[in-house]
C-alpha positions in Angstrom: -46.6 19.0 -46.6 -43.3 18.0 -48.0 -41.2 15.0 -46.7 -37.6 13.9 -47.3 -37.2 10.3 -47.8 -34.1 8.1 -47.8 -33.9 4.8 -49.7 -31.5 1.7 -49.7 -29.2 3.4 -52.3 -25.7 4.7 -52.3 -26.6 8.3 -52.6 -25.7 10.9 -50.0 -29.0 12.9 -50.2 -32.8 12.3 -49.5 -35.5 12.6 -52.1 -38.4 15.1 -51.5 -42.1 14.2 -52.0 -45.4 15.9 -51.3 -47.9 14.2 -48.9 -51.2 13.7 -50.6 -54.5 14.9 -48.8 -55.7 12.5 -46.2 -52.3 10.9 -45.6 -50.4 11.7 -42.4 -46.7 10.8 -42.0 -44.0 11.7 -39.5 -40.2 11.4 -39.4 -39.1 7.9 -38.6 -42.0 6.3 -40.5 -41.5 4.1 -43.5 -43.5 4.9 -46.6 -43.9 3.8 -50.3 -42.7 6.4 -52.8 -42.2 6.4 -56.6 -38.6 6.0 -57.5 -37.8 5.5 -61.2 -40.5 3.2 -62.6 -41.7 1.6 -59.5 -42.6 2.4 -55.8 -40.1 1.6 -53.2 -40.0 1.5 -49.4 -38.1 4.4 -47.9 -37.8 6.1 -44.5 -39.1 9.7 -43.8 -36.2 11.6 -42.3 -37.7 15.1 -42.2 -41.0 16.9 -42.8 -41.8 20.5 -43.5 -44.7 22.7 -44.5 -44.9 23.5 -48.3 -46.5 22.6 -51.5 -44.3 22.1 -54.6 -46.3 21.2 -57.7 -43.4 19.5 -59.4 -42.8 16.9 -56.6 -44.3 13.5 -56.9 -46.7 12.4 -54.2 -46.1 9.6 -51.9 -47.7 6.3 -52.9 -48.8 5.3 -49.3 -47.4 4.2 -46.0 -45.5 1.0 -45.3 -46.3 1.1 -41.6 -49.0 3.0 -39.6 -46.5 4.9 -37.5 -42.8 5.7 -37.0 -40.5 2.8 -36.2 -37.7 5.2 -35.2 -37.7 8.1 -32.9 -35.9 11.4 -33.7 -33.2 10.3 -31.3 -32.8 7.0 -33.2 -32.8 8.9 -36.6 -30.0 11.0 -35.3 -28.1 8.0 -34.2 -28.6 6.4 -37.7 -27.3 9.6 -39.2 -24.2 9.5 -37.0 -23.5 5.9 -38.0 -23.8 6.9 -41.8 -21.5 9.8 -41.3 -18.9 7.8 -39.4 -18.9 5.0 -41.9 -19.2 7.1 -45.0 -22.3 5.2 -45.9 -25.6 6.5 -47.2 -28.3 7.3 -44.6 -30.8 5.1 -46.5 -28.6 2.1 -46.8 -27.8 2.4 -43.0 -31.3 2.4 -41.8 -32.2 -0.4 -44.3 -29.5 -2.7 -42.8 -30.5 -1.9 -39.2 -34.4 -2.3 -39.4 -36.5 -5.5 -40.0 -38.1 -5.7 -43.5 -41.4 -3.7 -43.6 -44.6 -5.7 -43.5 -46.5 -6.3 -46.7 -49.3 -4.1 -45.5 -49.5 -1.3 -42.9 -50.9 -2.4 -39.6 -52.5 -0.4 -36.9 -51.3 0.0 -33.3 -47.6 0.9 -33.7 -46.5 2.7 -30.5 -44.7 5.9 -30.8 -41.0 5.3 -30.1 -39.9 7.3 -27.0 -37.2 9.9 -27.3 -34.0 9.2 -25.4 -33.0 11.3 -22.5 -30.0 13.6 -22.7 -27.6 10.7 -22.0 -25.1 10.5 -19.2 -25.1 7.4 -17.1 -22.4 5.2 -16.0 -19.3 4.1 -17.8 -19.6 0.9 -19.8 -18.4 -2.3 -18.3 -15.7 -4.6 -19.8 -16.1 -8.2 -18.7 -13.2 -10.6 -19.2 -12.1 -13.9 -17.5 -13.3 -17.4 -18.1 -16.4 -16.9 -15.9 -17.6 -13.7 -17.8 -20.7 -15.2 -19.2 -21.8 -16.6 -15.9 -21.2 -13.3 -14.2 -23.1 -11.5 -17.1 -26.1 -13.9 -16.8 -26.1 -13.2 -13.0 -26.2 -9.5 -13.5 -28.9 -9.8 -16.3 -31.1 -11.9 -14.0 -31.0 -9.2 -11.4 -31.6 -6.3 -13.9 -34.3 -8.1 -15.9 -36.8 -7.3 -13.0 -36.9 -3.6 -13.9 -34.8 -3.0 -17.2 -35.2 -3.8 -20.7 -32.4 -6.0 -22.2 -30.9 -6.0 -25.7 -28.1 -8.5 -26.5 -26.1 -8.3 -29.7 -24.1 -11.3 -30.8 -21.6 -11.5 -33.7 -23.3 -14.3 -35.6 -26.7 -16.0 -36.0 -25.7 -19.2 -34.3 -24.5 -17.3 -31.1 -27.7 -15.2 -31.2 -29.8 -18.4 -31.3 -27.8 -20.0 -28.5 -28.0 -16.9 -26.3 -31.8 -16.5 -26.9 -32.3 -20.0 -25.6 -29.9 -19.4 -22.7 -31.6 -16.2 -21.6 -35.0 -17.7 -21.9 -34.0 -20.6 -19.6 -32.0 -18.5 -17.1 -34.4 -15.5 -16.7 -37.6 -17.4 -17.1 -39.0 -14.8 -19.5 -39.9 -14.5 -23.2 -37.1 -13.5 -25.6 -37.5 -11.8 -28.9 -35.1 -12.9 -31.6 -34.2 -10.1 -34.1 -31.6 -11.7 -36.3 -31.9 -12.8 -40.0 -32.1 -16.5 -38.9 -35.8 -15.7 -38.3 -38.4 -15.2 -41.1 -39.0 -11.6 -42.1 -42.5 -11.4 -40.5 -41.1 -12.9 -37.3 -38.4 -10.3 -37.0 -40.9 -7.4 -37.5 -43.2 -9.0 -34.9 -40.3 -9.4 -32.4 -39.4 -5.7 -33.0 -43.1 -4.7 -32.3 -43.2 -6.9 -29.2 -40.2 -5.0 -27.7 -41.7 -1.7 -28.8 -45.0 -2.4 -27.1 -43.2 -3.7 -23.9 -44.9 -7.1 -24.2 -41.4 -8.6 -24.3 -38.6 -7.0 -22.5 -35.6 -9.0 -23.7 -34.2 -8.9 -27.2 -31.4 -10.9 -28.8 -30.0 -10.3 -32.3 -27.0 -9.6 -34.5 -25.9 -6.2 -36.1 -29.3 -5.7 -37.5 -30.6 -5.2 -34.0 -28.4 -2.3 -33.1 -31.4 0.2 -33.3 -34.0 -2.2 -31.8 -36.0 -0.8 -28.9 -35.2 -1.8 -25.3 -37.8 -0.7 -22.7 -36.3 2.0 -20.6 -34.2 1.9 -18.5 -32.2 -0.2 -20.9 -29.3 -2.6 -20.5 -27.2 -3.2 -23.7 -24.8 -6.2 -24.1 -22.3 -6.7 -26.9 -21.0 -10.3 -26.8 -17.4 -11.0 -27.9 -16.7 -7.4 -28.8 -13.4 -8.4 -30.3 -14.9 -10.5 -32.9 -14.4 -9.3 -36.5 -17.8 -10.6 -37.4 -19.3 -7.6 -35.7 -18.2 -5.7 -38.9 -19.6 -7.8 -41.7 -19.5 -6.7 -45.4 -22.1 -4.3 -46.6 -23.3 -0.9 -45.4 -22.8 0.5 -42.9 -19.2 -0.5 -42.6 -18.9 0.2 -38.9 -18.1 -2.1 -36.0 -21.0 -2.8 -33.7 -18.8 -1.9 -30.7 -18.7 1.7 -32.0 -22.4 1.9 -32.4 -23.4 0.5 -28.9 -20.8 2.7 -27.3 -22.5 5.8 -29.0 -26.0 4.5 -28.3 -25.3 4.0 -24.6 -23.9 7.5 -24.5 -26.9 9.1 -26.1 -29.5 6.9 -24.4 -28.0 6.8 -21.0 -28.3 3.1 -20.9 -26.1 0.5 -19.1 -23.6 -1.3 -21.4 -21.7 -4.5 -21.0 -19.0 -5.5 -23.4 -17.6 -9.1 -23.1 -14.5 -10.8 -24.6 -12.0 -13.5 -23.8 -9.2 -11.3 -25.0 -10.5 -7.8 -25.6 -9.7 -5.7 -28.6 -6.7 -3.5 -28.2 -9.2 -0.5 -28.8 -11.3 -1.5 -25.7 -8.2 -2.3 -23.5 -7.0 1.2 -24.4 -10.4 2.7 -23.6 -10.3 1.0 -20.2 -6.7 2.3 -19.6 -8.0 5.8 -20.4 -10.9 5.5 -17.9 -13.6 5.3 -20.7 -14.6 1.7 -19.7 -14.5 0.0 -16.4 -13.1 -3.4 -16.1 -15.1 -5.8 -14.0 -12.7 -7.7 -11.7 -12.8 -11.4 -12.5 -11.9 -14.3 -10.4 -8.9 -16.5 -11.3 -9.7 -18.6 -14.3 -8.5 -22.2 -14.5 -5.4 -22.2 -16.8 -3.9 -25.2 -18.5 -0.3 -26.3 -18.5 1.0 -24.6 -21.6 4.1 -25.9 -23.3 5.8 -23.7 -26.0 7.9 -25.9 -28.5 10.5 -24.3 -30.7 10.1 -26.0 -34.1 12.6 -23.9 -36.1 14.2 -26.3 -38.6 11.9 -29.3 -37.8 8.4 -28.5 -38.8 9.0 -28.7 -42.4 9.0 -32.5 -42.6 6.8 -33.5 -39.5 3.8 -31.7 -38.1 4.1 -33.3 -34.7 7.0 -32.5 -32.5 8.1 -35.2 -29.9 6.6 -33.2 -27.1 3.2 -32.9 -28.8 3.3 -36.6 -30.0 3.9 -37.6 -26.4 1.2 -35.5 -25.0 -1.3 -36.9 -27.4 -0.4 -40.5 -26.4 -0.8 -39.7 -22.8 -4.2 -37.9 -23.3 -5.6 -40.7 -25.5 -4.4 -43.4 -23.1 -6.4 -41.6 -20.4 -9.5 -41.5 -22.6 -9.1 -37.8 -23.2 -9.9 -36.0 -26.5 -7.4 -34.1 -28.7 -7.9 -31.0 -30.9 -5.1 -30.2 -33.3 -5.5 -26.6 -34.6 -4.2 -25.6 -38.0 -3.9 -22.0 -39.2 -3.8 -21.9 -43.0 -4.2 -18.2 -43.6 -1.4 -15.8 -44.4 1.3 -15.6 -47.2 4.1 -14.0 -45.4 7.7 -15.3 -45.7 9.6 -16.6 -42.8 12.8 -18.6 -42.3 12.4 -22.3 -41.2 15.9 -22.2 -39.8 16.0 -19.2 -37.5 12.4 -18.0 -37.5 13.1 -14.6 -39.1 9.9 -13.0 -40.4 10.3 -10.6 -43.4 8.6 -7.3 -42.4 8.3 -3.9 -44.0 11.0 -1.6 -42.9 8.6 1.4 -43.0 5.4 -0.1 -41.4 6.7 -2.9 -39.3 4.1 -5.4 -40.5 4.8 -8.7 -42.3 5.2 -8.4 -46.0 2.9 -10.5 -48.3 4.6 -13.0 -50.6 3.4 -13.5 -54.2 4.7 -16.7 -55.7 3.6 -15.7 -59.2 5.5 -12.4 -59.2 8.2 -13.6 -56.8 8.0 -10.5 -54.8 7.3 -9.3 -51.2 4.8 -6.5 -50.9 3.5 -4.4 -47.9 -0.4 -4.3 -47.9 -0.2 -0.8 -46.2 2.5 1.4 -47.8 2.6 -0.7 -51.0 6.3 -1.1 -51.0 7.3 -4.0 -53.2 10.7 -5.7 -53.5 11.9 -8.9 -55.1 11.6 -11.8 -52.8 14.9 -12.8 -51.3 16.4 -16.1 -52.1 18.2 -16.4 -48.7 17.3 -15.4 -45.1 18.5 -11.8 -44.5 19.1 -12.8 -40.9 21.0 -16.2 -41.0 21.6 -16.4 -44.8 20.0 -19.9 -44.7 18.0 -21.1 -47.7 14.9 -22.2 -45.8 13.0 -19.0 -46.5 9.3 -20.0 -47.4 5.7 -19.3 -47.1 4.6 -22.9 -47.0 2.9 -24.6 -44.0 0.8 -27.5 -43.0 -2.9 -27.7 -44.0 -5.6 -29.7 -42.2 -5.6 -32.6 -44.8 -1.8 -32.9 -44.7 -1.9 -33.0 -40.9 -4.8 -35.5 -40.8 -2.8 -37.9 -43.0 0.2 -37.6 -40.8 -1.8 -38.2 -37.6 -3.6 -41.2 -39.1 -0.3 -42.8 -39.9 0.8 -42.6 -36.2 -2.5 -43.1 -34.4 -4.3 -45.8 -36.4 -6.3 -47.1 -33.4 -8.2 -43.9 -32.7 -11.2 -42.2 -34.4 -9.9 -39.2 -36.2 -12.1 -36.4 -37.8 -11.0 -33.5 -40.0 -13.2 -30.3 -39.4 -12.8 -27.6 -42.1 -14.7 -26.1 -45.0 -13.7 -28.9 -47.4 -14.6 -31.8 -45.1 -18.1 -30.4 -44.3 -18.3 -28.7 -41.0 -21.7 -30.0 -40.1 -20.6 -33.6 -40.4 -17.5 -32.9 -38.3 -19.5 -31.2 -35.6 -21.7 -34.3 -35.4 -18.5 -36.2 -34.9 -17.6 -34.1 -31.9 -20.8 -35.1 -30.1 -20.4 -38.8 -31.1 -17.0 -39.3 -29.6 -14.3 -38.5 -32.1 -11.0 -38.9 -30.2 -8.8 -36.6 -32.4 -10.1 -33.6 -34.3 -7.9 -31.8 -36.8 -9.4 -28.4 -37.7 -9.3 -24.7 -38.0 -10.6 -22.2 -35.5 -14.1 -23.0 -36.2 -13.5 -26.5 -34.7 -12.6 -24.8 -31.4 -16.0 -23.2 -31.2 -17.7 -26.4 -32.3 -16.1 -28.6 -29.6 -19.3 -29.2 -27.5 -20.5 -30.3 -25.1 -17.3 -32.0 -23.8 -14.2 -30.1 -24.5 -10.9 -31.4 -25.4 -8.3 -32.5 -22.8 -5.4 -31.4 -25.0 -5.2 -28.6 -27.7 -2.2 -28.8 -29.9 -1.2 -25.9 -32.3 0.5 -27.3 -35.3 1.7 -23.8 -35.8 0.1 -20.4 -35.0 2.8 -18.7 -37.1 0.6 -18.0 -40.2 -1.5 -15.8 -38.0 1.6 -14.1 -36.5 2.9 -13.6 -40.0 -0.2 -11.9 -41.3 0.6 -8.8 -43.3 -1.6 -6.8 -41.0 -0.8 -4.7 -37.9 -3.4 -6.7 -36.0 -1.5 -10.0 -36.4 -0.3 -10.1 -32.8 -3.7 -9.5 -31.4 -5.3 -12.1 -33.6 -2.8 -14.7 -32.7 -3.1 -13.8 -29.0 -6.9 -14.1 -29.2 -6.7 -17.6 -30.7 -4.3 -18.8 -28.1 -6.1 -17.3 -25.3 -9.5 -18.8 -26.5 -7.8 -22.3 -26.7 -6.5 -22.0 -23.2 -9.9 -21.1 -21.9 -11.6 -23.9 -23.8 -9.3 -26.6 -22.4 -9.5 -25.3 -18.9 -7.2 -27.0 -16.4 -5.7 -29.5 -18.8 -3.0 -28.9 -21.4 -2.0 -26.8 -24.5 1.0 -27.3 -26.7 2.1 -24.5 -29.0 4.5 -25.4 -31.8 6.1 -22.2 -33.1 9.1 -20.7 -34.8 8.6 -17.6 -32.7 8.7 -18.9 -29.1 9.6 -15.6 -27.6 7.0 -13.6 -29.5 5.1 -11.4 -26.9 1.7 -12.9 -27.9 2.9 -16.4 -27.4 4.5 -15.7 -24.1 1.6 -13.7 -22.7 -0.8 -16.5 -23.6 1.4 -19.1 -21.9 1.7 -16.9 -18.8 -2.0 -15.9 -18.6 -0.8 -12.3 -18.8 -3.6 -10.1 -20.4 -2.0 -6.8 -19.1 1.5 -7.8 -20.4 0.2 -8.4 -23.9 -1.6 -5.2 -24.3 1.2 -3.2 -22.8 3.5 -4.5 -25.6 0.7 -4.3 -28.3 -0.4 -0.7 -27.6 3.3 0.4 -27.4 3.8 -1.0 -30.9 0.7 0.7 -32.3 1.4 4.0 -30.6 5.0 4.1 -32.1 3.8 3.4 -35.7 0.5 5.3 -35.6 -2.0 2.4 -35.8 -5.6 2.3 -34.2 -6.6 3.3 -31.6 -4.1 6.2 -31.9 -5.0 7.0 -35.5 -7.8 6.0 -37.7 -7.6 4.1 -41.1 -9.6 4.2 -44.2 -9.5 1.8 -47.1 -10.5 2.9 -50.5 -11.0 0.3 -53.3 -11.4 1.5 -56.9 -13.0 -0.8 -59.4 -13.4 -0.4 -63.1 -13.8 -2.4 -66.3 -10.3 -1.8 -67.4 -6.9 -1.8 -65.6 -6.0 1.5 -67.2 -9.1 3.3 -66.0 -8.9 2.0 -62.5 -5.3 3.0 -62.2 -6.0 6.6 -63.5 -8.9 6.9 -61.0 -6.8 5.7 -58.2 -3.9 8.1 -59.0 -6.3 11.0 -59.4 -7.9 10.3 -56.1 -4.5 10.0 -54.4 -3.7 13.5 -55.5 -6.9 14.9 -54.2 -6.5 13.2 -50.9 -2.9 14.4 -50.5 -4.0 17.9 -51.2 -6.3 17.9 -48.1 -3.2 17.9 -45.8 -2.7 16.3 -42.4 -3.3 12.8 -43.8 -0.9 9.9 -44.4 -1.9 8.7 -48.0 -0.1 5.5 -49.0 0.4 5.0 -52.8 -2.4 3.2 -54.7 -1.6 -0.4 -55.6 -3.3 -3.1 -57.6 -5.3 -5.9 -55.9 -4.8 -9.1 -57.8 -4.2 -9.4 -61.5 -7.7 -10.4 -62.8 -8.3 -8.7 -66.1 -12.1 -9.1 -65.6 -12.3 -7.2 -62.3 -9.3 -4.8 -62.0 -9.1 -3.2 -58.5 -6.8 -0.7 -56.9 -6.6 0.2 -53.3 -5.5 3.2 -51.3 -4.9 3.2 -47.5 -5.2 6.4 -45.5 -4.3 7.4 -41.9 -5.8 10.3 -40.0 -7.2 11.5 -36.8 -10.6 11.1 -35.1 -12.1 13.6 -37.6 -11.1 11.4 -40.5 -14.7 10.7 -41.8 -15.6 14.4 -41.6 -12.5 15.4 -43.5 -13.1 12.7 -46.2 -16.9 13.3 -46.7 -16.5 16.4 -48.7 -14.1 14.8 -51.1 -15.6 11.3 -51.2 -19.2 12.5 -51.7 -18.3 14.1 -55.1 -16.1 11.1 -55.8 -19.0 8.7 -55.5 -20.7 10.7 -58.3 -18.0 9.4 -60.7 -20.0 6.2 -60.7 -22.6 7.7 -62.9 -20.3 8.2 -65.8 -19.5 4.5 -66.1 -15.8 4.9 -65.5 -15.5 3.2 -62.1 -16.8 2.6 -58.6 -15.1 3.8 -55.4 -15.8 1.7 -52.2 -15.1 3.2 -48.9 -14.4 1.4 -45.6 -13.6 3.3 -42.5 -11.7 1.6 -39.7 -11.1 -1.7 -41.6 -10.6 -4.8 -39.4 -8.6 -6.6 -42.1 -5.7 -5.3 -44.2 -4.4 -8.8 -45.2 
């Protein structure tokens, strides 16, 4: 017998081996096979009768039976094709490490039914987690449950939460567990000994005893698409798995992704009606012309004094990302005239550039709108804000929470009674167990000014999360864009209003979910070679027709790691159209000239 085996390698094809006498293997089973000078663990994806003398024999089995069914193998192949990743790298990322020695008693994974089932549910609202727990408590009686979180900390917290709420054992499948524990948890689910599993992206193929309920927590979180193959969002995988498996699927989000809201508008998801969530009093402060010298407006300063006098807690959020230019006098944001997104400012080159179409122009000296001379990319960092707050509020305990200050120490301060916390978005998540009475945004404008078409969605998600966290108390938003639709929708608790504007903007300019994007990064040892490879690839892509191919542009100026980037737009069939070209393109790595990295549906262009 001959078997085809895939390995954790960036190659598009499997390797063939003969099966030695006395060894039995089936598709979906992991084996050890010689590759180069050593034996490596790979996955059998196909088997056929035959006997070719030139083929090397398998070295043995890594597991006593298949860990994936044919249905799951087909889903893994779909994931690889959609993300333009290799099949081997895809399954390696989505399976627990193989045990050191093959063990007996692995159950045969069941094949999925023909699919069908109900439309996935989209849960929003401040009580969405309580409503989800109530549904899972009811369904746990006769359904297997698989919950996928964006990060390890969230997976650990939900594992504890489900164990307490459902009074049942829970298998943890994320990389926060030891390798052997992850494999044992997978086997416990496969045997049916445990019917509830919790993990991160690596659990997307994990077994869930049928009939299954799948849950994707915080479906809008970019952490659901981490670096490394397969470069695909967990949301896309669970939607496809639910369709093929016929399982029930819940997606949760405070402020859903524009893609999920659009799917609900199209009838592909069903929104679960939520009760009215408590909403704080939201004050929007226009700080055009005033924020340059003082981070606290009179209104925010007064709100802090009132909150602290009443023994409340204050969280001041600082957003330090972004490099776009805006006028401190009138609030004008410098955007690309072709793409409508904020242009990135380079102080070293004194130019503004679009991260999408690569248009580059000299940075203006004065504001194109009011002709003032307050056009700048500068903003307030956490350390600078902390110093200003300490100068005015000397009597109170003030803690800074960011990467430089040591997040673990600052989180401990949250629990021990810090009265004012100055931090980034991570501080918002860490504010437990007692939330703040007042959240003040020094300025969300760096997020609004991101040179990315998702800037409005990201700002809205941040503002909405803050309003949910503070509940019925108060939020103060200082901004140079007080009439921006994201700011107004968050202040007015208007989810539908935000997405109507956001989806209209994306439809007009051809951004997801109406068209798909692909990001190509070309690396080489020298700038000249990287540039020539990028230009040659651009010509090949343009020859395909039906695609929008933006000109290649350099990323950074490091002579040690020159990189060029190409952005593409296309339809739903974009991966299939690119596979024929990018497959041969990947083979260029072998001649030492360069490396081409492919990312479908990037979540970040900035």
